[in-house]
NUMAR-87067 format. One record per residue (C-alpha): residue number from 1; chain; x, y, z. Coordinates in pm, whole numbers, plus 50000, padded with zeros to 5 digits. Layout:
// residues N
+-----+--------+-------+-------+-------+
: num : chaine :     X :     Y :     Z :
+-----+--------+-------+-------+-------+
: NUM :      A :     X :     Y :     Z :
...
+-----+--------+-------+-------+-------+
END
This chain:
// residues 442
+-----+--------+-------+-------+-------+
: num : chaine :     X :     Y :     Z :
+-----+--------+-------+-------+-------+
:   1 :      A : 28498 : 54276 : 89791 :
:   2 :      A : 28633 : 54258 : 89436 :
:   3 :      A : 28517 : 53983 : 89199 :
:   4 :      A : 28731 : 53839 : 88916 :
:   5 :      A : 28514 : 53767 : 88611 :
:   6 :      A : 28825 : 53646 : 88426 :
:   7 :      A : 29171 : 53543 : 88551 :
:   8 :      A : 29504 : 53509 : 88371 :
:   9 :      A : 29755 : 53226 : 88353 :
:  10 :      A : 29888 : 53092 : 88682 :
:  11 :      A : 30229 : 53201 : 88811 :
:  12 :      A : 30380 : 52850 : 88802 :
:  13 :      A : 30360 : 52830 : 88424 :
:  14 :      A : 30520 : 53170 : 88391 :
:  15 :      A : 30799 : 53074 : 88632 :
:  16 :      A : 30879 : 52761 : 88429 :
:  17 :      A : 30913 : 52969 : 88113 :
:  18 :      A : 31137 : 53214 : 88296 :
:  19 :      A : 31377 : 52937 : 88402 :
:  20 :      A : 31421 : 52822 : 88042 :
:  21 :      A : 31496 : 53176 : 87928 :
:  22 :      A : 31750 : 53227 : 88208 :
:  23 :      A : 31946 : 52917 : 88114 :
:  24 :      A : 31955 : 53005 : 87744 :
:  25 :      A : 32072 : 53359 : 87807 :
:  26 :      A : 32341 : 53256 : 88053 :
:  27 :      A : 32500 : 53021 : 87800 :
:  28 :      A : 32494 : 53279 : 87520 :
:  29 :      A : 32645 : 53555 : 87734 :
:  30 :      A : 32928 : 53323 : 87833 :
:  31 :      A : 32990 : 53239 : 87467 :
:  32 :      A : 33005 : 53606 : 87361 :
:  33 :      A : 33234 : 53687 : 87655 :
:  34 :      A : 33471 : 53410 : 87547 :
:  35 :      A : 33466 : 53446 : 87168 :
:  36 :      A : 33345 : 53799 : 87094 :
:  37 :      A : 33267 : 53877 : 86731 :
:  38 :      A : 33281 : 53512 : 86622 :
:  39 :      A : 33007 : 53418 : 86868 :
:  40 :      A : 32797 : 53723 : 86772 :
:  41 :      A : 32819 : 53627 : 86404 :
:  42 :      A : 32717 : 53267 : 86467 :
:  43 :      A : 32423 : 53377 : 86681 :
:  44 :      A : 32306 : 53632 : 86425 :
:  45 :      A : 32314 : 53364 : 86157 :
:  46 :      A : 32132 : 53115 : 86376 :
:  47 :      A : 31853 : 53340 : 86507 :
:  48 :      A : 31810 : 53602 : 86233 :
:  49 :      A : 31968 : 53442 : 85924 :
:  50 :      A : 32174 : 53760 : 85905 :
:  51 :      A : 32543 : 53778 : 85816 :
:  52 :      A : 32764 : 54057 : 85683 :
:  53 :      A : 33123 : 54176 : 85713 :
:  54 :      A : 33033 : 54443 : 85970 :
:  55 :      A : 32705 : 54478 : 86152 :
:  56 :      A : 32761 : 54852 : 86187 :
:  57 :      A : 32580 : 55051 : 85917 :
:  58 :      A : 32792 : 55301 : 85728 :
:  59 :      A : 32687 : 55651 : 85624 :
:  60 :      A : 32575 : 55538 : 85279 :
:  61 :      A : 32349 : 55267 : 85420 :
:  62 :      A : 32199 : 55507 : 85671 :
:  63 :      A : 32130 : 55763 : 85400 :
:  64 :      A : 31975 : 55491 : 85183 :
:  65 :      A : 31730 : 55411 : 85464 :
:  66 :      A : 31643 : 55779 : 85500 :
:  67 :      A : 31588 : 55803 : 85125 :
:  68 :      A : 31337 : 55517 : 85139 :
:  69 :      A : 31112 : 55716 : 85372 :
:  70 :      A : 30847 : 55947 : 85235 :
:  71 :      A : 30852 : 56317 : 85320 :
:  72 :      A : 30545 : 56266 : 85540 :
:  73 :      A : 30710 : 55975 : 85720 :
:  74 :      A : 31011 : 56190 : 85802 :
:  75 :      A : 30790 : 56478 : 85919 :
:  76 :      A : 30596 : 56242 : 86145 :
:  77 :      A : 30917 : 56101 : 86296 :
:  78 :      A : 31049 : 56454 : 86344 :
:  79 :      A : 30728 : 56560 : 86519 :
:  80 :      A : 30743 : 56266 : 86761 :
:  81 :      A : 31111 : 56323 : 86829 :
:  82 :      A : 31051 : 56692 : 86896 :
:  83 :      A : 30793 : 56603 : 87164 :
:  84 :      A : 31024 : 56348 : 87327 :
:  85 :      A : 31321 : 56586 : 87318 :
:  86 :      A : 31118 : 56874 : 87458 :
:  87 :      A : 30994 : 56677 : 87760 :
:  88 :      A : 31340 : 56528 : 87817 :
:  89 :      A : 31489 : 56879 : 87818 :
:  90 :      A : 31228 : 56991 : 88071 :
:  91 :      A : 31319 : 56694 : 88290 :
:  92 :      A : 31690 : 56769 : 88258 :
:  93 :      A : 31634 : 57130 : 88358 :
:  94 :      A : 31466 : 57011 : 88677 :
:  95 :      A : 31790 : 56844 : 88790 :
:  96 :      A : 32025 : 57108 : 88919 :
:  97 :      A : 32379 : 57088 : 89052 :
:  98 :      A : 32405 : 57211 : 89409 :
:  99 :      A : 32676 : 57360 : 89629 :
: 100 :      A : 32608 : 57491 : 89977 :
: 101 :      A : 32807 : 57591 : 90287 :
: 102 :      A : 32645 : 57369 : 90549 :
: 103 :      A : 32869 : 57490 : 90835 :
: 104 :      A : 33120 : 57775 : 90842 :
: 105 :      A : 33405 : 57655 : 90622 :
: 106 :      A : 33232 : 57331 : 90514 :
: 107 :      A : 33111 : 57318 : 90152 :
: 108 :      A : 32910 : 57023 : 90017 :
: 109 :      A : 32772 : 56974 : 89669 :
: 110 :      A : 32673 : 56741 : 89393 :
: 111 :      A : 32703 : 56738 : 89017 :
: 112 :      A : 32486 : 56548 : 88770 :
: 113 :      A : 32741 : 56380 : 88548 :
: 114 :      A : 32640 : 56194 : 88228 :
: 115 :      A : 32783 : 55850 : 88173 :
: 116 :      A : 33027 : 55807 : 87886 :
: 117 :      A : 32852 : 55549 : 87671 :
: 118 :      A : 32499 : 55408 : 87644 :
: 119 :      A : 32369 : 55114 : 87443 :
: 120 :      A : 32011 : 55139 : 87318 :
: 121 :      A : 31825 : 54829 : 87202 :
: 122 :      A : 31543 : 54892 : 86955 :
: 123 :      A : 31312 : 54591 : 86903 :
: 124 :      A : 31217 : 54520 : 86545 :
: 125 :      A : 31192 : 54151 : 86466 :
: 126 :      A : 30811 : 54136 : 86474 :
: 127 :      A : 30725 : 54503 : 86427 :
: 128 :      A : 30971 : 54782 : 86334 :
: 129 :      A : 30934 : 54968 : 86664 :
: 130 :      A : 31105 : 55293 : 86565 :
: 131 :      A : 30953 : 55476 : 86864 :
: 132 :      A : 31203 : 55301 : 87091 :
: 133 :      A : 31481 : 55488 : 86912 :
: 134 :      A : 31325 : 55821 : 87010 :
: 135 :      A : 31279 : 55717 : 87369 :
: 136 :      A : 31631 : 55591 : 87429 :
: 137 :      A : 31867 : 55778 : 87198 :
: 138 :      A : 31715 : 56125 : 87240 :
: 139 :      A : 31690 : 56086 : 87617 :
: 140 :      A : 32056 : 55983 : 87640 :
: 141 :      A : 32166 : 56271 : 87418 :
: 142 :      A : 31968 : 56528 : 87618 :
: 143 :      A : 32140 : 56391 : 87929 :
: 144 :      A : 32474 : 56463 : 87761 :
: 145 :      A : 32598 : 56110 : 87687 :
: 146 :      A : 32878 : 56152 : 87430 :
: 147 :      A : 32861 : 55802 : 87276 :
: 148 :      A : 32523 : 55643 : 87207 :
: 149 :      A : 32519 : 55303 : 87038 :
: 150 :      A : 32203 : 55148 : 86892 :
: 151 :      A : 32119 : 54794 : 86791 :
: 152 :      A : 31807 : 54674 : 86609 :
: 153 :      A : 31750 : 54339 : 86439 :
: 154 :      A : 31702 : 54301 : 86065 :
: 155 :      A : 31344 : 54325 : 85947 :
: 156 :      A : 31249 : 54100 : 85657 :
: 157 :      A : 31613 : 54031 : 85583 :
: 158 :      A : 31755 : 54383 : 85586 :
: 159 :      A : 31788 : 54688 : 85808 :
: 160 :      A : 31445 : 54834 : 85882 :
: 161 :      A : 31442 : 55174 : 85704 :
: 162 :      A : 31207 : 55335 : 85957 :
: 163 :      A : 31416 : 55224 : 86256 :
: 164 :      A : 31742 : 55333 : 86097 :
: 165 :      A : 31593 : 55668 : 86002 :
: 166 :      A : 31470 : 55720 : 86358 :
: 167 :      A : 31806 : 55618 : 86506 :
: 168 :      A : 31994 : 55858 : 86278 :
: 169 :      A : 31752 : 56148 : 86329 :
: 170 :      A : 31769 : 56096 : 86706 :
: 171 :      A : 32146 : 56140 : 86699 :
: 172 :      A : 32287 : 55788 : 86745 :
: 173 :      A : 32665 : 55776 : 86709 :
: 174 :      A : 32689 : 55409 : 86606 :
: 175 :      A : 32406 : 55215 : 86440 :
: 176 :      A : 32423 : 54835 : 86423 :
: 177 :      A : 32182 : 54600 : 86250 :
: 178 :      A : 32200 : 54331 : 86513 :
: 179 :      A : 31929 : 54180 : 86729 :
: 180 :      A : 31852 : 53962 : 87026 :
: 181 :      A : 32078 : 53842 : 87304 :
: 182 :      A : 32382 : 53878 : 87080 :
: 183 :      A : 32320 : 54252 : 87039 :
: 184 :      A : 32280 : 54310 : 87412 :
: 185 :      A : 32586 : 54097 : 87485 :
: 186 :      A : 32797 : 54281 : 87228 :
: 187 :      A : 32708 : 54620 : 87373 :
: 188 :      A : 32731 : 54514 : 87735 :
: 189 :      A : 33042 : 54297 : 87720 :
: 190 :      A : 33215 : 54443 : 87418 :
: 191 :      A : 33375 : 54249 : 87133 :
: 192 :      A : 33675 : 54298 : 86907 :
: 193 :      A : 33474 : 54541 : 86692 :
: 194 :      A : 33224 : 54692 : 86938 :
: 195 :      A : 33347 : 54884 : 87243 :
: 196 :      A : 33144 : 54814 : 87558 :
: 197 :      A : 32895 : 55065 : 87697 :
: 198 :      A : 32824 : 55176 : 88053 :
: 199 :      A : 32444 : 55151 : 88037 :
: 200 :      A : 32196 : 54929 : 87852 :
: 201 :      A : 31845 : 55056 : 87785 :
: 202 :      A : 31542 : 54977 : 87574 :
: 203 :      A : 31263 : 54720 : 87561 :
: 204 :      A : 31282 : 54378 : 87401 :
: 205 :      A : 31153 : 54023 : 87420 :
: 206 :      A : 31203 : 53794 : 87718 :
: 207 :      A : 31554 : 53698 : 87604 :
: 208 :      A : 31665 : 54059 : 87563 :
: 209 :      A : 31522 : 54151 : 87903 :
: 210 :      A : 31694 : 53856 : 88069 :
: 211 :      A : 32026 : 53941 : 87902 :
: 212 :      A : 32005 : 54290 : 88049 :
: 213 :      A : 31917 : 54147 : 88389 :
: 214 :      A : 32216 : 53914 : 88390 :
: 215 :      A : 32451 : 54192 : 88278 :
: 216 :      A : 32329 : 54429 : 88549 :
: 217 :      A : 32618 : 54512 : 88777 :
: 218 :      A : 32874 : 54490 : 88501 :
: 219 :      A : 32677 : 54768 : 88333 :
: 220 :      A : 32381 : 54974 : 88441 :
: 221 :      A : 32037 : 54907 : 88297 :
: 222 :      A : 31722 : 55115 : 88273 :
: 223 :      A : 31497 : 54860 : 88448 :
: 224 :      A : 31399 : 54494 : 88462 :
: 225 :      A : 31145 : 54459 : 88182 :
: 226 :      A : 30894 : 54193 : 88095 :
: 227 :      A : 30608 : 54175 : 87845 :
: 228 :      A : 30401 : 54488 : 87787 :
: 229 :      A : 30124 : 54532 : 88044 :
: 230 :      A : 29812 : 54744 : 88045 :
: 231 :      A : 29553 : 54810 : 88313 :
: 232 :      A : 29232 : 54990 : 88218 :
: 233 :      A : 29051 : 55148 : 88514 :
: 234 :      A : 28702 : 55254 : 88409 :
: 235 :      A : 28347 : 55323 : 88514 :
: 236 :      A : 28028 : 55383 : 88315 :
: 237 :      A : 28065 : 55761 : 88337 :
: 238 :      A : 28421 : 55780 : 88206 :
: 239 :      A : 28415 : 55514 : 87934 :
: 240 :      A : 28216 : 55263 : 87735 :
: 241 :      A : 28284 : 54909 : 87620 :
: 242 :      A : 28431 : 55013 : 87285 :
: 243 :      A : 28695 : 55236 : 87447 :
: 244 :      A : 28782 : 54976 : 87711 :
: 245 :      A : 28810 : 54686 : 87467 :
: 246 :      A : 29011 : 54890 : 87217 :
: 247 :      A : 29258 : 55003 : 87482 :
: 248 :      A : 29298 : 54648 : 87614 :
: 249 :      A : 29361 : 54490 : 87275 :
: 250 :      A : 29575 : 54781 : 87160 :
: 251 :      A : 29840 : 54665 : 87407 :
: 252 :      A : 29763 : 54292 : 87397 :
: 253 :      A : 29876 : 54290 : 87033 :
: 254 :      A : 30236 : 54333 : 87153 :
: 255 :      A : 30255 : 53959 : 87200 :
: 256 :      A : 30088 : 53647 : 87335 :
: 257 :      A : 30226 : 53703 : 87685 :
: 258 :      A : 30110 : 54064 : 87734 :
: 259 :      A : 29873 : 54105 : 88031 :
: 260 :      A : 29565 : 54321 : 87967 :
: 261 :      A : 29342 : 54387 : 88268 :
: 262 :      A : 29011 : 54569 : 88309 :
: 263 :      A : 28937 : 54702 : 88658 :
: 264 :      A : 28596 : 54859 : 88701 :
: 265 :      A : 28320 : 54930 : 88951 :
: 266 :      A : 28054 : 54835 : 88694 :
: 267 :      A : 27973 : 54470 : 88625 :
: 268 :      A : 27762 : 54582 : 88330 :
: 269 :      A : 28061 : 54762 : 88176 :
: 270 :      A : 28281 : 54461 : 88250 :
: 271 :      A : 28055 : 54217 : 88069 :
: 272 :      A : 27994 : 54455 : 87779 :
: 273 :      A : 28371 : 54501 : 87741 :
: 274 :      A : 28431 : 54127 : 87735 :
: 275 :      A : 28174 : 54095 : 87457 :
: 276 :      A : 28330 : 54385 : 87266 :
: 277 :      A : 28674 : 54225 : 87296 :
: 278 :      A : 28540 : 53913 : 87127 :
: 279 :      A : 28387 : 54122 : 86848 :
: 280 :      A : 28707 : 54319 : 86788 :
: 281 :      A : 28911 : 53999 : 86777 :
: 282 :      A : 28720 : 53901 : 86463 :
: 283 :      A : 28834 : 54215 : 86277 :
: 284 :      A : 29167 : 54322 : 86430 :
: 285 :      A : 29456 : 54248 : 86189 :
: 286 :      A : 29681 : 54157 : 86484 :
: 287 :      A : 29420 : 53934 : 86643 :
: 288 :      A : 29647 : 53628 : 86644 :
: 289 :      A : 29875 : 53785 : 86905 :
: 290 :      A : 29604 : 53977 : 87085 :
: 291 :      A : 29372 : 53677 : 87124 :
: 292 :      A : 29642 : 53459 : 87277 :
: 293 :      A : 29737 : 53737 : 87517 :
: 294 :      A : 29375 : 53798 : 87615 :
: 295 :      A : 29295 : 53430 : 87660 :
: 296 :      A : 29608 : 53354 : 87864 :
: 297 :      A : 29674 : 53677 : 88051 :
: 298 :      A : 29358 : 53887 : 88027 :
: 299 :      A : 29171 : 53966 : 88348 :
: 300 :      A : 28844 : 54139 : 88434 :
: 301 :      A : 28794 : 54262 : 88790 :
: 302 :      A : 28486 : 54426 : 88941 :
: 303 :      A : 28560 : 54632 : 89253 :
: 304 :      A : 28327 : 54790 : 89506 :
: 305 :      A : 28440 : 55152 : 89473 :
: 306 :      A : 28724 : 55380 : 89361 :
: 307 :      A : 28921 : 55326 : 89682 :
: 308 :      A : 28921 : 54951 : 89627 :
: 309 :      A : 29028 : 55003 : 89265 :
: 310 :      A : 29326 : 55205 : 89390 :
: 311 :      A : 29426 : 54925 : 89629 :
: 312 :      A : 29399 : 54661 : 89358 :
: 313 :      A : 29579 : 54877 : 89101 :
: 314 :      A : 29867 : 54945 : 89340 :
: 315 :      A : 29893 : 54573 : 89408 :
: 316 :      A : 29909 : 54499 : 89033 :
: 317 :      A : 30162 : 54784 : 88976 :
: 318 :      A : 30102 : 54782 : 88602 :
: 319 :      A : 30330 : 54931 : 88340 :
: 320 :      A : 30049 : 55131 : 88174 :
: 321 :      A : 29739 : 55248 : 88360 :
: 322 :      A : 29461 : 55397 : 88150 :
: 323 :      A : 29212 : 55578 : 88376 :
: 324 :      A : 28868 : 55651 : 88232 :
: 325 :      A : 28646 : 55732 : 88527 :
: 326 :      A : 28427 : 56017 : 88649 :
: 327 :      A : 28731 : 56159 : 88836 :
: 328 :      A : 29066 : 56047 : 88686 :
: 329 :      A : 29260 : 56283 : 88915 :
: 330 :      A : 29149 : 56076 : 89213 :
: 331 :      A : 29382 : 55803 : 89085 :
: 332 :      A : 29663 : 56051 : 89015 :
: 333 :      A : 29633 : 56172 : 89374 :
: 334 :      A : 29607 : 55830 : 89539 :
: 335 :      A : 29790 : 55569 : 89329 :
: 336 :      A : 30158 : 55504 : 89402 :
: 337 :      A : 30255 : 55201 : 89192 :
: 338 :      A : 30246 : 55248 : 88814 :
: 339 :      A : 30476 : 55300 : 88520 :
: 340 :      A : 30272 : 55576 : 88357 :
: 341 :      A : 29920 : 55709 : 88400 :
: 342 :      A : 29696 : 55804 : 88107 :
: 343 :      A : 29423 : 56021 : 88253 :
: 344 :      A : 29086 : 56047 : 88080 :
: 345 :      A : 28938 : 55906 : 87763 :
: 346 :      A : 29101 : 56170 : 87541 :
: 347 :      A : 29444 : 56015 : 87583 :
: 348 :      A : 29563 : 55655 : 87570 :
: 349 :      A : 29869 : 55433 : 87593 :
: 350 :      A : 29942 : 55452 : 87220 :
: 351 :      A : 29994 : 55828 : 87252 :
: 352 :      A : 30258 : 55763 : 87515 :
: 353 :      A : 30412 : 55477 : 87320 :
: 354 :      A : 30455 : 55671 : 86999 :
: 355 :      A : 30434 : 56047 : 87004 :
: 356 :      A : 30316 : 56258 : 87296 :
: 357 :      A : 30656 : 56300 : 87462 :
: 358 :      A : 30663 : 56091 : 87781 :
: 359 :      A : 30897 : 55793 : 87769 :
: 360 :      A : 30753 : 55454 : 87681 :
: 361 :      A : 31024 : 55241 : 87844 :
: 362 :      A : 30845 : 55159 : 88169 :
: 363 :      A : 30861 : 54910 : 88459 :
: 364 :      A : 30678 : 54577 : 88432 :
: 365 :      A : 30624 : 54270 : 88650 :
: 366 :      A : 30561 : 54476 : 88961 :
: 367 :      A : 30881 : 54682 : 88931 :
: 368 :      A : 30667 : 54997 : 88946 :
: 369 :      A : 30667 : 54941 : 89322 :
: 370 :      A : 31027 : 55068 : 89335 :
: 371 :      A : 31113 : 55245 : 89010 :
: 372 :      A : 30975 : 55471 : 88744 :
: 373 :      A : 31052 : 55445 : 88374 :
: 374 :      A : 31339 : 55558 : 88156 :
: 375 :      A : 31413 : 55930 : 88176 :
: 376 :      A : 31705 : 56169 : 88154 :
: 377 :      A : 31804 : 56097 : 88512 :
: 378 :      A : 31880 : 55732 : 88429 :
: 379 :      A : 32176 : 55847 : 88218 :
: 380 :      A : 32313 : 56078 : 88488 :
: 381 :      A : 32521 : 56000 : 88795 :
: 382 :      A : 32457 : 56234 : 89086 :
: 383 :      A : 32807 : 56257 : 89229 :
: 384 :      A : 32881 : 56434 : 89556 :
: 385 :      A : 33189 : 56633 : 89659 :
: 386 :      A : 33308 : 56819 : 89965 :
: 387 :      A : 33548 : 57101 : 90041 :
: 388 :      A : 33669 : 57236 : 90377 :
: 389 :      A : 33789 : 57594 : 90343 :
: 390 :      A : 33926 : 57681 : 90689 :
: 391 :      A : 34161 : 57530 : 90945 :
: 392 :      A : 33905 : 57579 : 91217 :
: 393 :      A : 33639 : 57386 : 91027 :
: 394 :      A : 33874 : 57096 : 90955 :
: 395 :      A : 33977 : 57070 : 91319 :
: 396 :      A : 33618 : 57094 : 91444 :
: 397 :      A : 33488 : 56823 : 91208 :
: 398 :      A : 33798 : 56617 : 91286 :
: 399 :      A : 33725 : 56605 : 91657 :
: 400 :      A : 33374 : 56472 : 91596 :
: 401 :      A : 33506 : 56226 : 91341 :
: 402 :      A : 33778 : 56102 : 91576 :
: 403 :      A : 33534 : 56022 : 91855 :
: 404 :      A : 33288 : 55853 : 91616 :
: 405 :      A : 33566 : 55638 : 91469 :
: 406 :      A : 33662 : 55533 : 91820 :
: 407 :      A : 33307 : 55410 : 91877 :
: 408 :      A : 33346 : 55183 : 91574 :
: 409 :      A : 33701 : 55072 : 91650 :
: 410 :      A : 33842 : 55212 : 91325 :
: 411 :      A : 34189 : 55330 : 91430 :
: 412 :      A : 34308 : 55418 : 91081 :
: 413 :      A : 33995 : 55619 : 91006 :
: 414 :      A : 34038 : 55798 : 91336 :
: 415 :      A : 34397 : 55888 : 91261 :
: 416 :      A : 34285 : 56049 : 90933 :
: 417 :      A : 34089 : 56287 : 91155 :
: 418 :      A : 34354 : 56318 : 91426 :
: 419 :      A : 34633 : 56425 : 91194 :
: 420 :      A : 34416 : 56715 : 91078 :
: 421 :      A : 34319 : 56813 : 91429 :
: 422 :      A : 34689 : 56828 : 91516 :
: 423 :      A : 34786 : 57008 : 91197 :
: 424 :      A : 34499 : 57255 : 91161 :
: 425 :      A : 34379 : 57284 : 91520 :
: 426 :      A : 34707 : 57273 : 91711 :
: 427 :      A : 34581 : 57000 : 91945 :
: 428 :      A : 34758 : 56668 : 92000 :
: 429 :      A : 34451 : 56467 : 92092 :
: 430 :      A : 34497 : 56107 : 92209 :
: 431 :      A : 34312 : 55833 : 92027 :
: 432 :      A : 34246 : 55502 : 92200 :
: 433 :      A : 34391 : 55207 : 92017 :
: 434 :      A : 34621 : 55402 : 91786 :
: 435 :      A : 34971 : 55259 : 91765 :
: 436 :      A : 35245 : 55475 : 91913 :
: 437 :      A : 35396 : 55509 : 91566 :
: 438 :      A : 35092 : 55706 : 91455 :
: 439 :      A : 35133 : 55967 : 91732 :
: 440 :      A : 35409 : 56218 : 91654 :
: 441 :      A : 35693 : 56250 : 91904 :
: 442 :      A : 35690 : 56546 : 92143 :
+-----+--------+-------+-------+-------+
END
């Protein structure tokens, strides 16, 4: 039986915060839908103190941001983007179009068709999270999306050079310095100056995530996202307190509402990790955010064995799962609910977030029970088609279809089949319930 040495904030408090966010977002989306650019400008002034004639950056501004980056910075961005692009291309190659003759004269197939326009949100109000540009823009471009729009908020009163450089190097077609709900609304709904997109992707704060959720249906979205989550699964053979505490706080620094959970079979490791967390919080430069997250949403769980850790981990369905145990592959083989696995002490969530090549836009708040993260396939529509190449096949399928339509009482559907049986099969089959007008005269 598992024991919780530390629990996070109760669900009622979280639900109350969620209701406030929902109401705010709903009002802002309605305003942007009604007033377009004027509403976007007012919101940008109110929330970011940011106003300009056009929020789209021109070629000169983009080049100026690139020029502000050092040669090493650009090489590092290029390295990360190469890894992301390479894995995305491997994923794309795994998705093949198909066409097969399933019966004599009956051909079925599907094509993987990219959507026409994608909007990529890149967070940057607190930290300039340029990695999100790699993950969204490159993935969309590898999928074949012809128009990729990006939005990122101003950072310290101007476009963030690192974000803009990453957006440009990734291949974005339109780059806007615009943040928050207003950016998501502009891309999703469209305004007088920004054409709407078909898909919204990318992480963001609670307001950005809620805006995407409310726009879902009008546009596609990558997933329903909440605060960054991390689950560290460890035992005394695979890890020590320093590794566990570092990996917990490394994700808790995202913000004060980021859950960080340790799940272990060792109470000694659990207590040593809790002590190490407190020590690191005295020296970590981002301790203000990390401490609030740890105090409010941190958890420490001691389980009886690996099998129980799997059950608990699948119930949590965390965004990131760092596995540092004697046998990490046991969790790869048995876990089913996670955004991404990081197997062994040699890797970690930061590698996935920034550089290694897997996508860092991942499901949170239990969504890993039914979806994976952002990947090339999210930008593709698998669209089916059919072709019947012989009269005999059309008549044969038509007879089955006619009888099945009769079972459902769909006379019009049935007559679609009947007319082909008569035309291609030479049989004037009766169809119960069809009006006389539908049956050709003798």
